[in-house]
C-alpha positions in Angstrom: -3.1 -31.7 -45.9 -1.8 -28.2 -45.3 -2.5 -26.6 -42.0 -5.0 -23.8 -42.3 -4.3 -22.2 -38.9 -1.3 -21.6 -36.7 -0.5 -20.0 -33.4 1.4 -16.6 -33.5 2.8 -14.3 -30.9 1.0 -14.1 -27.7 -1.0 -17.3 -28.5 -3.2 -15.6 -31.1 -4.5 -17.9 -33.8 -4.0 -17.1 -37.5 -5.9 -18.7 -40.3 -5.9 -18.8 -44.1 -8.9 -19.4 -46.3 -8.0 -21.7 -49.2 -9.4 -22.6 -52.6 -7.8 -25.9 -53.4 -4.1 -25.5 -52.6 -4.1 -21.7 -53.1 -4.6 -19.2 -50.3 -7.4 -16.6 -50.9 -6.2 -13.0 -50.6 -8.9 -11.5 -48.4 -7.8 -7.9 -49.0 -4.9 -6.4 -51.0 -1.8 -7.9 -49.5 -3.7 -9.7 -46.7 -4.1 -13.5 -46.7 -4.7 -14.3 -43.1 -7.1 -13.6 -40.3 -6.0 -13.2 -36.6 -8.2 -14.1 -33.7 -7.6 -14.1 -30.0 -8.8 -17.6 -29.1 -10.8 -20.7 -30.2 -14.1 -19.1 -29.3 -13.4 -16.2 -31.6 -12.1 -18.7 -34.2 -15.4 -20.5 -34.3 -17.3 -17.2 -34.5 -15.0 -16.0 -37.3 -15.5 -19.3 -39.3 -19.3 -18.9 -39.0 -18.9 -15.3 -40.4 -16.8 -16.6 -43.2 -19.3 -19.2 -44.1 -22.1 -16.7 -44.1 -20.0 -14.4 -46.4 -19.2 -17.2 -48.8 -22.9 -18.3 -49.0 -23.9 -14.7 -49.6 -21.4 -14.4 -52.5 -19.3 -11.8 -50.7 -16.0 -13.6 -51.5 -16.9 -14.6 -55.1 -14.4 -12.2 -56.7 -11.6 -13.4 -54.4 -12.5 -17.0 -55.1 -12.6 -16.4 -58.8 -9.2 -14.7 -58.8 -7.7 -17.6 -56.8 -9.4 -20.1 -59.1 -7.8 -18.5 -62.2 -4.4 -18.8 -60.5 -5.0 -22.4 -59.7 -6.2 -23.2 -63.3 -3.1 -21.5 -64.8 -0.9 -24.1 -63.1 -2.7 -26.8 -65.1 -2.6 -25.1 -68.5 1.2 -24.9 -68.8 
């Protein structure tokens, strides 16, 4: 299992959102979220869940899904 978060400079927490083994690009050139502490991490994960359920990440998930499927069609 790949880690989905790590600690950066100053103790800040960085996390990736994954679709399978691929990291979802959240914005052009950006694939991680930085939060100050575990409280903010939990709040951020709740926001991400809400965004996914509302379909706000559908285009990013689809793009990542296509990249993942391409690996299997070679």
